[in-house]
PDB file of the backbone (N, CA, C, O) and the ligand in Angstrom, with CONECT records:
HET     ZN  A 101       1
ATOM      1  N   MET A   1     249.319  29.102 247.139  1.00  0.00           N
ATOM      2  CA  MET A   1     249.383  29.318 245.707  1.00  0.00           C
ATOM      3  C   MET A   1     250.773  28.948 245.224  1.00  0.00           C
ATOM      4  O   MET A   1     251.780  29.307 245.835  1.00  0.00           O
ATOM      5  N   GLN A   2     250.809  28.226 244.118  1.00  0.00           N
ATOM      6  CA  GLN A   2     252.088  27.809 243.574  1.00  0.00           C
ATOM      7  C   GLN A   2     252.552  28.814 242.532  1.00  0.00           C
ATOM      8  O   GLN A   2     251.755  29.309 241.735  1.00  0.00           O
ATOM      9  N   LEU A   3     253.842  29.110 242.542  1.00  0.00           N
ATOM     10  CA  LEU A   3     254.375  30.054 241.566  1.00  0.00           C
ATOM     11  C   LEU A   3     254.375  29.460 240.167  1.00  0.00           C
ATOM     12  O   LEU A   3     254.250  30.195 239.187  1.00  0.00           O
ATOM     13  N   GLY A   4     254.511  28.163 240.058  1.00  0.00           N
ATOM     14  CA  GLY A   4     254.549  27.527 238.748  1.00  0.00           C
ATOM     15  C   GLY A   4     253.227  27.568 238.027  1.00  0.00           C
ATOM     16  O   GLY A   4     253.192  27.359 236.815  1.00  0.00           O
ATOM     17  N   SER A   5     252.136  27.829 238.720  1.00  0.00           N
ATOM     18  CA  SER A   5     250.838  27.837 238.068  1.00  0.00           C
ATOM     19  C   SER A   5     250.466  29.200 237.498  1.00  0.00           C
ATOM     20  O   SER A   5     249.447  29.324 236.818  1.00  0.00           O
ATOM     21  N   LEU A   6     251.279  30.231 237.765  1.00  0.00           N
ATOM     22  CA  LEU A   6     250.961  31.563 237.247  1.00  0.00           C
ATOM     23  C   LEU A   6     251.318  31.653 235.775  1.00  0.00           C
ATOM     24  O   LEU A   6     252.352  31.126 235.365  1.00  0.00           O
ATOM     25  N   PRO A   7     250.485  32.312 234.961  1.00  0.00           N
ATOM     26  CA  PRO A   7     250.826  32.486 233.542  1.00  0.00           C
ATOM     27  C   PRO A   7     251.960  33.492 233.396  1.00  0.00           C
ATOM     28  O   PRO A   7     252.149  34.359 234.250  1.00  0.00           O
ATOM     29  N   PHE A   8     252.705  33.370 232.314  1.00  0.00           N
ATOM     30  CA  PHE A   8     253.801  34.283 232.044  1.00  0.00           C
ATOM     31  C   PHE A   8     253.249  35.624 231.577  1.00  0.00           C
ATOM     32  O   PHE A   8     252.380  35.673 230.706  1.00  0.00           O
ATOM     33  N   SER A   9     253.744  36.689 232.145  1.00  0.00           N
ATOM     34  CA  SER A   9     253.308  38.022 231.774  1.00  0.00           C
ATOM     35  C   SER A   9     254.512  38.819 231.276  1.00  0.00           C
ATOM     36  O   SER A   9     255.325  39.247 232.095  1.00  0.00           O
ATOM     37  N   PRO A  10     254.662  39.039 229.946  1.00  0.00           N
ATOM     38  CA  PRO A  10     255.798  39.809 229.450  1.00  0.00           C
ATOM     39  C   PRO A  10     255.829  41.229 230.004  1.00  0.00           C
ATOM     40  O   PRO A  10     256.908  41.794 230.185  1.00  0.00           O
ATOM     41  N   ALA A  11     254.672  41.809 230.274  1.00  0.00           N
ATOM     42  CA  ALA A  11     254.636  43.174 230.790  1.00  0.00           C
ATOM     43  C   ALA A  11     255.231  43.258 232.190  1.00  0.00           C
ATOM     44  O   ALA A  11     255.762  44.298 232.579  1.00  0.00           O
ATOM     45  N   GLY A  12     255.145  42.190 232.932  1.00  0.00           N
ATOM     46  CA  GLY A  12     255.681  42.179 234.276  1.00  0.00           C
ATOM     47  C   GLY A  12     257.111  41.721 234.362  1.00  0.00           C
ATOM     48  O   GLY A  12     257.677  41.666 235.454  1.00  0.00           O
ATOM     49  N   ALA A  13     257.715  41.388 233.231  1.00  0.00           N
ATOM     50  CA  ALA A  13     259.081  40.867 233.228  1.00  0.00           C
ATOM     51  C   ALA A  13     260.122  41.975 233.294  1.00  0.00           C
ATOM     52  O   ALA A  13     261.292  41.694 233.551  1.00  0.00           O
ATOM     53  N   GLY A  14     259.729  43.229 233.070  1.00  0.00           N
ATOM     54  CA  GLY A  14     260.670  44.325 233.154  1.00  0.00           C
ATOM     55  C   GLY A  14     261.367  44.608 231.836  1.00  0.00           C
ATOM     56  O   GLY A  14     261.022  44.030 230.805  1.00  0.00           O
ATOM     57  N   TYR A  15     262.355  45.503 231.873  1.00  0.00           N
ATOM     58  CA  TYR A  15     263.071  45.919 230.674  1.00  0.00           C
ATOM     59  C   TYR A  15     264.061  44.842 230.262  1.00  0.00           C
ATOM     60  O   TYR A  15     264.812  44.325 231.089  1.00  0.00           O
ATOM     61  N   ARG A  16     264.054  44.514 228.994  1.00  0.00           N
ATOM     62  CA  ARG A  16     264.966  43.501 228.474  1.00  0.00           C
ATOM     63  C   ARG A  16     265.809  44.123 227.383  1.00  0.00           C
ATOM     64  O   ARG A  16     265.288  44.673 226.412  1.00  0.00           O
ATOM     65  N   ILE A  17     267.096  44.032 227.550  1.00  0.00           N
ATOM     66  CA  ILE A  17     268.015  44.560 226.552  1.00  0.00           C
ATOM     67  C   ILE A  17     268.123  43.558 225.424  1.00  0.00           C
ATOM     68  O   ILE A  17     268.243  42.356 225.664  1.00  0.00           O
ATOM     69  N   ALA A  18     268.081  44.046 224.191  1.00  0.00           N
ATOM     70  CA  ALA A  18     268.201  43.174 223.033  1.00  0.00           C
ATOM     71  C   ALA A  18     268.873  43.938 221.904  1.00  0.00           C
ATOM     72  O   ALA A  18     268.857  45.169 221.871  1.00  0.00           O
ATOM     73  N   TYR A  19     269.455  43.199 220.992  1.00  0.00           N
ATOM     74  CA  TYR A  19     270.060  43.768 219.794  1.00  0.00           C
ATOM     75  C   TYR A  19     268.979  43.911 218.734  1.00  0.00           C
ATOM     76  O   TYR A  19     268.239  42.964 218.470  1.00  0.00           O
ATOM     77  N   HIS A  20     268.883  45.087 218.125  1.00  0.00           N
ATOM     78  CA  HIS A  20     267.883  45.348 217.092  1.00  0.00           C
ATOM     79  C   HIS A  20     268.588  45.448 215.749  1.00  0.00           C
ATOM     80  O   HIS A  20     269.489  46.266 215.567  1.00  0.00           O
ATOM     81  N   LEU A  21     268.172  44.613 214.819  1.00  0.00           N
ATOM     82  CA  LEU A  21     268.765  44.621 213.492  1.00  0.00           C
ATOM     83  C   LEU A  21     268.445  45.935 212.781  1.00  0.00           C
ATOM     84  O   LEU A  21     267.380  46.518 212.980  1.00  0.00           O
ATOM     85  N   HIS A  22     269.374  46.385 211.961  1.00  0.00           N
ATOM     86  CA  HIS A  22     269.227  47.589 211.132  1.00  0.00           C
ATOM     87  C   HIS A  22     269.044  48.850 211.977  1.00  0.00           C
ATOM     88  O   HIS A  22     268.435  49.816 211.515  1.00  0.00           O
ATOM     89  N   GLU A  23     269.557  48.855 213.197  1.00  0.00           N
ATOM     90  CA  GLU A  23     269.520  50.048 214.036  1.00  0.00           C
ATOM     91  C   GLU A  23     270.886  50.219 214.686  1.00  0.00           C
ATOM     92  O   GLU A  23     271.671  49.273 214.742  1.00  0.00           O
ATOM     93  N   ALA A  24     271.169  51.416 215.174  1.00  0.00           N
ATOM     94  CA  ALA A  24     272.408  51.651 215.899  1.00  0.00           C
ATOM     95  C   ALA A  24     272.253  51.077 217.308  1.00  0.00           C
ATOM     96  O   ALA A  24     271.379  51.492 218.068  1.00  0.00           O
ATOM     97  N   ASN A  25     273.106  50.126 217.636  1.00  0.00           N
ATOM     98  CA  ASN A  25     273.041  49.474 218.941  1.00  0.00           C
ATOM     99  C   ASN A  25     274.317  49.779 219.708  1.00  0.00           C
ATOM    100  O   ASN A  25     275.420  49.573 219.200  1.00  0.00           O
ATOM    101  N   HIS A  26     274.167  50.265 220.914  1.00  0.00           N
ATOM    102  CA  HIS A  26     275.323  50.527 221.764  1.00  0.00           C
ATOM    103  C   HIS A  26     275.379  49.465 222.844  1.00  0.00           C
ATOM    104  O   HIS A  26     274.357  49.082 223.414  1.00  0.00           O
ATOM    105  N   CYS A  27     276.567  49.003 223.112  1.00  0.00           N
ATOM    106  CA  CYS A  27     276.754  47.931 224.085  1.00  0.00           C
ATOM    107  C   CYS A  27     276.402  48.424 225.491  1.00  0.00           C
ATOM    108  O   CYS A  27     276.855  49.494 225.897  1.00  0.00           O
ATOM    109  N   PRO A  28     275.609  47.668 226.230  1.00  0.00           N
ATOM    110  CA  PRO A  28     275.302  48.077 227.603  1.00  0.00           C
ATOM    111  C   PRO A  28     276.495  47.916 228.535  1.00  0.00           C
ATOM    112  O   PRO A  28     276.492  48.457 229.640  1.00  0.00           O
ATOM    113  N   GLY A  29     277.510  47.183 228.106  1.00  0.00           N
ATOM    114  CA  GLY A  29     278.682  46.966 228.951  1.00  0.00           C
ATOM    115  C   GLY A  29     279.744  48.030 228.777  1.00  0.00           C
ATOM    116  O   GLY A  29     280.315  48.496 229.763  1.00  0.00           O
ATOM    117  N   CYS A  30     280.025  48.427 227.533  1.00  0.00           N
ATOM    118  CA  CYS A  30     281.122  49.358 227.292  1.00  0.00           C
ATOM    119  C   CYS A  30     280.703  50.586 226.486  1.00  0.00           C
ATOM    120  O   CYS A  30     281.468  51.547 226.405  1.00  0.00           O
ATOM    121  N   GLY A  31     279.513  50.581 225.888  1.00  0.00           N
ATOM    122  CA  GLY A  31     279.031  51.733 225.156  1.00  0.00           C
ATOM    123  C   GLY A  31     279.457  51.791 223.711  1.00  0.00           C
ATOM    124  O   GLY A  31     279.013  52.678 222.983  1.00  0.00           O
ATOM    125  N   ARG A  32     280.296  50.888 223.271  1.00  0.00           N
ATOM    126  CA  ARG A  32     280.740  50.896 221.874  1.00  0.00           C
ATOM    127  C   ARG A  32     279.677  50.237 220.997  1.00  0.00           C
ATOM    128  O   ARG A  32     278.692  49.690 221.492  1.00  0.00           O
ATOM    129  N   SER A  33     279.899  50.303 219.693  1.00  0.00           N
ATOM    130  CA  SER A  33     278.839  49.840 218.802  1.00  0.00           C
ATOM    131  C   SER A  33     279.360  48.942 217.685  1.00  0.00           C
ATOM    132  O   SER A  33     278.850  48.996 216.566  1.00  0.00           O
ATOM    133  N   HIS A  34     280.363  48.123 217.967  1.00  0.00           N
ATOM    134  CA  HIS A  34     280.848  47.167 216.974  1.00  0.00           C
ATOM    135  C   HIS A  34     280.422  45.777 217.424  1.00  0.00           C
ATOM    136  O   HIS A  34     280.792  45.329 218.510  1.00  0.00           O
ATOM    137  N   TRP A  35     279.638  45.092 216.583  1.00  0.00           N
ATOM    138  CA  TRP A  35     279.017  43.832 216.988  1.00  0.00           C
ATOM    139  C   TRP A  35     279.380  42.706 216.044  1.00  0.00           C
ATOM    140  O   TRP A  35     279.585  42.919 214.850  1.00  0.00           O
ATOM    141  N   LEU A  36     279.455  41.524 216.585  1.00  0.00           N
ATOM    142  CA  LEU A  36     279.563  40.304 215.812  1.00  0.00           C
ATOM    143  C   LEU A  36     278.184  39.657 215.870  1.00  0.00           C
ATOM    144  O   LEU A  36     277.775  39.122 216.900  1.00  0.00           O
ATOM    145  N   VAL A  37     277.477  39.715 214.749  1.00  0.00           N
ATOM    146  CA  VAL A  37     276.083  39.301 214.732  1.00  0.00           C
ATOM    147  C   VAL A  37     275.972  37.866 214.237  1.00  0.00           C
ATOM    148  O   VAL A  37     276.471  37.523 213.166  1.00  0.00           O
ATOM    149  N   GLY A  38     275.327  37.055 215.016  1.00  0.00           N
ATOM    150  CA  GLY A  38     275.078  35.670 214.647  1.00  0.00           C
ATOM    151  C   GLY A  38     273.633  35.466 214.280  1.00  0.00           C
ATOM    152  O   GLY A  38     272.935  36.410 213.911  1.00  0.00           O
ATOM    153  N   ARG A  39     273.182  34.227 214.381  1.00  0.00           N
ATOM    154  CA  ARG A  39     271.793  33.930 214.022  1.00  0.00           C
ATOM    155  C   ARG A  39     270.831  34.282 215.144  1.00  0.00           C
ATOM    156  O   ARG A  39     269.726  34.756 214.885  1.00  0.00           O
ATOM    157  N   LEU A  40     271.238  34.055 216.385  1.00  0.00           N
ATOM    158  CA  LEU A  40     270.339  34.285 217.515  1.00  0.00           C
ATOM    159  C   LEU A  40     270.849  35.336 218.482  1.00  0.00           C
ATOM    160  O   LEU A  40     270.063  35.941 219.212  1.00  0.00           O
ATOM    161  N   THR A  41     272.167  35.564 218.496  1.00  0.00           N
ATOM    162  CA  THR A  41     272.742  36.533 219.422  1.00  0.00           C
ATOM    163  C   THR A  41     273.720  37.441 218.694  1.00  0.00           C
ATOM    164  O   THR A  41     274.233  37.102 217.628  1.00  0.00           O
ATOM    165  N   ALA A  42     273.966  38.591 219.287  1.00  0.00           N
ATOM    166  CA  ALA A  42     274.996  39.508 218.816  1.00  0.00           C
ATOM    167  C   ALA A  42     275.956  39.734 219.969  1.00  0.00           C
ATOM    168  O   ALA A  42     275.535  39.902 221.113  1.00  0.00           O
ATOM    169  N   GLU A  43     277.255  39.737 219.665  1.00  0.00           N
ATOM    170  CA  GLU A  43     278.268  39.849 220.706  1.00  0.00           C
ATOM    171  C   GLU A  43     279.101  41.094 220.463  1.00  0.00           C
ATOM    172  O   GLU A  43     279.532  41.355 219.340  1.00  0.00           O
ATOM    173  N   CYS A  44     279.323  41.850 221.505  1.00  0.00           N
ATOM    174  CA  CYS A  44     280.141  43.053 221.409  1.00  0.00           C
ATOM    175  C   CYS A  44     281.571  42.633 221.067  1.00  0.00           C
ATOM    176  O   CYS A  44     282.120  41.719 221.682  1.00  0.00           O
ATOM    177  N   ALA A  45     282.175  43.312 220.073  1.00  0.00           N
ATOM    178  CA  ALA A  45     283.518  42.961 219.640  1.00  0.00           C
ATOM    179  C   ALA A  45     284.566  43.397 220.653  1.00  0.00           C
ATOM    180  O   ALA A  45     285.704  42.935 220.572  1.00  0.00           O
ATOM    181  N   TYR A  46     284.233  44.268 221.604  1.00  0.00           N
ATOM    182  CA  TYR A  46     285.221  44.768 222.549  1.00  0.00           C
ATOM    183  C   TYR A  46     285.151  44.069 223.898  1.00  0.00           C
ATOM    184  O   TYR A  46     286.184  43.701 224.458  1.00  0.00           O
ATOM    185  N   CYS A  47     283.964  43.883 224.419  1.00  0.00           N
ATOM    186  CA  CYS A  47     283.873  43.330 225.779  1.00  0.00           C
ATOM    187  C   CYS A  47     283.125  41.996 225.819  1.00  0.00           C
ATOM    188  O   CYS A  47     282.939  41.424 226.894  1.00  0.00           O
ATOM    189  N   ALA A  48     282.698  41.500 224.665  1.00  0.00           N
ATOM    190  CA  ALA A  48     282.075  40.179 224.546  1.00  0.00           C
ATOM    191  C   ALA A  48     280.724  40.074 225.254  1.00  0.00           C
ATOM    192  O   ALA A  48     280.288  38.974 225.595  1.00  0.00           O
ATOM    193  N   THR A  49     280.068  41.195 225.474  1.00  0.00           N
ATOM    194  CA  THR A  49     278.700  41.135 225.993  1.00  0.00           C
ATOM    195  C   THR A  49     277.779  40.591 224.905  1.00  0.00           C
ATOM    196  O   THR A  49     277.758  41.114 223.791  1.00  0.00           O
ATOM    197  N   ALA A  50     277.032  39.562 225.215  1.00  0.00           N
ATOM    198  CA  ALA A  50     276.147  38.937 224.241  1.00  0.00           C
ATOM    199  C   ALA A  50     274.708  39.341 224.512  1.00  0.00           C
ATOM    200  O   ALA A  50     274.244  39.316 225.652  1.00  0.00           O
ATOM    201  N   LEU A  51     274.009  39.713 223.448  1.00  0.00           N
ATOM    202  CA  LEU A  51     272.600  40.097 223.553  1.00  0.00           C
ATOM    203  C   LEU A  51     271.782  39.249 222.597  1.00  0.00           C
ATOM    204  O   LEU A  51     272.259  38.900 221.517  1.00  0.00           O
ATOM    205  N   PRO A  52     270.569  38.916 222.974  1.00  0.00           N
ATOM    206  CA  PRO A  52     269.693  38.234 222.019  1.00  0.00           C
ATOM    207  C   PRO A  52     269.261  39.206 220.939  1.00  0.00           C
ATOM    208  O   PRO A  52     269.105  40.401 221.193  1.00  0.00           O
ATOM    209  N   ILE A  53     269.069  38.693 219.739  1.00  0.00           N
ATOM    210  CA  ILE A  53     268.633  39.534 218.627  1.00  0.00           C
ATOM    211  C   ILE A  53     267.114  39.605 218.651  1.00  0.00           C
ATOM    212  O   ILE A  53     266.421  38.588 218.659  1.00  0.00           O
ATOM    213  N   ARG A  54     266.619  40.832 218.661  1.00  0.00           N
ATOM    214  CA  ARG A  54     265.185  41.065 218.676  1.00  0.00           C
ATOM    215  C   ARG A  54     264.727  41.305 217.246  1.00  0.00           C
ATOM    216  O   ARG A  54     265.042  42.339 216.656  1.00  0.00           O
ATOM    217  N   THR A  55     263.997  40.372 216.696  1.00  0.00           N
ATOM    218  CA  THR A  55     263.543  40.517 215.322  1.00  0.00           C
ATOM    219  C   THR A  55     262.038  40.691 215.246  1.00  0.00           C
ATOM    220  O   THR A  55     261.510  40.994 214.176  1.00  0.00           O
ATOM    221  N   GLY A  56     261.346  40.509 216.339  1.00  0.00           N
ATOM    222  CA  GLY A  56     259.908  40.614 216.309  1.00  0.00           C
ATOM    223  C   GLY A  56     259.237  39.381 215.750  1.00  0.00           C
ATOM    224  O   GLY A  56     258.033  39.380 215.492  1.00  0.00           O
ATOM    225  N   GLN A  57     260.005  38.346 215.566  1.00  0.00           N
ATOM    226  CA  GLN A  57     259.461  37.120 215.014  1.00  0.00           C
ATOM    227  C   GLN A  57     259.625  36.003 216.033  1.00  0.00           C
ATOM    228  O   GLN A  57     260.395  36.107 216.987  1.00  0.00           O
ATOM    229  N   THR A  58     258.897  34.966 215.806  1.00  0.00           N
ATOM    230  CA  THR A  58     259.023  33.775 216.620  1.00  0.00           C
ATOM    231  C   THR A  58     259.876  32.773 215.872  1.00  0.00           C
ATOM    232  O   THR A  58     259.711  32.586 214.666  1.00  0.00           O
ATOM    233  N   THR A  59     260.769  32.143 216.567  1.00  0.00           N
ATOM    234  CA  THR A  59     261.603  31.128 215.948  1.00  0.00           C
ATOM    235  C   THR A  59     261.339  29.801 216.618  1.00  0.00           C
ATOM    236  O   THR A  59     260.901  29.744 217.767  1.00  0.00           O
ATOM    237  N   GLY A  60     261.600  28.766 215.908  1.00  0.00           N
ATOM    238  CA  GLY A  60     261.452  27.451 216.484  1.00  0.00           C
ATOM    239  C   GLY A  60     261.041  26.418 215.463  1.00  0.00           C
ATOM    240  O   GLY A  60     260.664  26.737 214.335  1.00  0.00           O
ATOM    241  N   THR A  61     261.123  25.195 215.878  1.00  0.00           N
ATOM    242  CA  THR A  61     260.765  24.100 214.998  1.00  0.00           C
ATOM    243  C   THR A  61     259.261  24.063 214.806  1.00  0.00           C
ATOM    244  O   THR A  61     258.501  24.256 215.755  1.00  0.00           O
ATOM    245  N   GLY A  62     258.836  23.817 213.581  1.00  0.00           N
ATOM    246  CA  GLY A  62     257.419  23.706 213.303  1.00  0.00           C
ATOM    247  C   GLY A  62     256.718  25.023 213.115  1.00  0.00           C
ATOM    248  O   GLY A  62     255.488  25.070 213.133  1.00  0.00           O
ATOM    249  N   LEU A  63     257.458  26.095 212.935  1.00  0.00           N
ATOM    250  CA  LEU A  63     256.846  27.408 212.761  1.00  0.00           C
ATOM    251  C   LEU A  63     256.469  27.612 211.299  1.00  0.00           C
ATOM    252  O   LEU A  63     257.274  27.369 210.399  1.00  0.00           O
ATOM    253  N   PHE A  64     255.254  28.055 211.077  1.00  0.00           N
ATOM    254  CA  PHE A  64     254.790  28.341 209.729  1.00  0.00           C
ATOM    255  C   PHE A  64     254.611  29.841 209.610  1.00  0.00           C
ATOM    256  O   PHE A  64     254.036  30.483 210.488  1.00  0.00           O
ATOM    257  N   ARG A  65     255.109  30.393 208.515  1.00  0.00           N
ATOM    258  CA  ARG A  65     254.967  31.822 208.282  1.00  0.00           C
ATOM    259  C   ARG A  65     254.255  32.042 206.967  1.00  0.00           C
ATOM    260  O   ARG A  65     254.506  31.329 205.995  1.00  0.00           O
ATOM    261  N   SER A  66     253.383  33.004 206.927  1.00  0.00           N
ATOM    262  CA  SER A  66     252.754  33.380 205.671  1.00  0.00           C
ATOM    263  C   SER A  66     253.168  34.805 205.357  1.00  0.00           C
ATOM    264  O   SER A  66     253.336  35.627 206.257  1.00  0.00           O
ATOM    265  N   GLN A  67     253.331  35.089 204.083  1.00  0.00           N
ATOM    266  CA  GLN A  67     253.761  36.422 203.685  1.00  0.00           C
ATOM    267  C   GLN A  67     252.668  37.070 202.856  1.00  0.00           C
ATOM    268  O   GLN A  67     252.780  37.152 201.633  1.00  0.00           O
ATOM    269  N   GLY A  68     251.625  37.523 203.504  1.00  0.00           N
ATOM    270  CA  GLY A  68     250.559  38.231 202.829  1.00  0.00           C
ATOM    271  C   GLY A  68     249.484  37.339 202.254  1.00  0.00           C
ATOM    272  O   GLY A  68     248.464  37.840 201.781  1.00  0.00           O
ATOM    273  N   ARG A  69     249.672  36.082 202.278  1.00  0.00           N
ATOM    274  CA  ARG A  69     248.653  35.163 201.771  1.00  0.00           C
ATOM    275  C   ARG A  69     248.411  34.098 202.836  1.00  0.00           C
ATOM    276  O   ARG A  69     249.252  33.886 203.710  1.00  0.00           O
ATOM    277  N   PRO A  70     247.290  33.445 202.766  1.00  0.00           N
ATOM    278  CA  PRO A  70     247.006  32.427 203.781  1.00  0.00           C
ATOM    279  C   PRO A  70     248.057  31.323 203.761  1.00  0.00           C
ATOM    280  O   PRO A  70     248.540  30.924 202.701  1.00  0.00           O
ATOM    281  N   ALA A  71     248.398  30.842 204.940  1.00  0.00           N
ATOM    282  CA  ALA A  71     249.413  29.800 205.031  1.00  0.00           C
ATOM    283  C   ALA A  71     248.913  28.494 204.444  1.00  0.00           C
ATOM    284  O   ALA A  71     249.681  27.753 203.832  1.00  0.00           O
ATOM    285  N   PHE A  72     247.653  28.210 204.622  1.00  0.00           N
ATOM    286  CA  PHE A  72     247.106  26.960 204.130  1.00  0.00           C
ATOM    287  C   PHE A  72     245.928  27.273 203.202  1.00  0.00           C
ATOM    288  O   PHE A  72     244.919  27.834 203.630  1.00  0.00           O
ATOM    289  N   VAL A  73     246.070  26.915 201.971  1.00  0.00           N
ATOM    290  CA  VAL A  73     245.017  27.137 200.983  1.00  0.00           C
ATOM    291  C   VAL A  73     244.244  25.812 200.845  1.00  0.00           C
ATOM    292  O   VAL A  73     244.856  24.753 200.708  1.00  0.00           O
ATOM    293  N   PRO A  74     242.908  25.870 200.880  1.00  0.00           N
ATOM    294  CA  PRO A  74     242.161  24.625 200.742  1.00  0.00           C
ATOM    295  C   PRO A  74     242.403  24.012 199.373  1.00  0.00           C
ATOM    296  O   PRO A  74     242.552  24.712 198.372  1.00  0.00           O
ATOM    297  N   LEU A  75     242.436  22.699 199.359  1.00  0.00           N
ATOM    298  CA  LEU A  75     242.669  21.982 198.108  1.00  0.00           C
ATOM    299  C   LEU A  75     241.464  22.112 197.192  1.00  0.00           C
ATOM    300  O   LEU A  75     240.327  22.174 197.661  1.00  0.00           O
ATOM    301  N   ALA A  76     241.703  22.155 195.902  1.00  0.00           N
ATOM    302  CA  ALA A  76     240.627  22.287 194.928  1.00  0.00           C
ATOM    303  C   ALA A  76     239.948  20.961 194.641  1.00  0.00           C
ATOM    304  O   ALA A  76     238.947  20.928 193.924  1.00  0.00           O
ATOM    305  N   ALA A  77     240.461  19.877 195.177  1.00  0.00           N
ATOM    306  CA  ALA A  77     239.920  18.554 194.872  1.00  0.00           C
ATOM    307  C   ALA A  77     238.573  18.322 195.492  1.00  0.00           C
ATOM    308  O   ALA A  77     237.991  17.251 195.323  1.00  0.00           O
TER     309      ALA A  77
HETATM  310 ZN    ZN A 101     280.864  46.032 224.901  1.00  0.00          ZN2+
END
């Protein structure tokens, strides 16, 4: 059996530390809570530990988002 043929299982990946927007975040490296927040990562201002920002959204090229209405409305023509 090849390892590359197995599907990815997030449940089996274990605990992942991430920065959560609009919440109190403590650095896993030093325990302080002052962050330099960027677009994709947040970096601890004291020890420079970088964490990915967990927004609950998917990012990437070609992503379509709808906000309460269908993303694609059929044309009236
Ligand atoms: Zn730190």
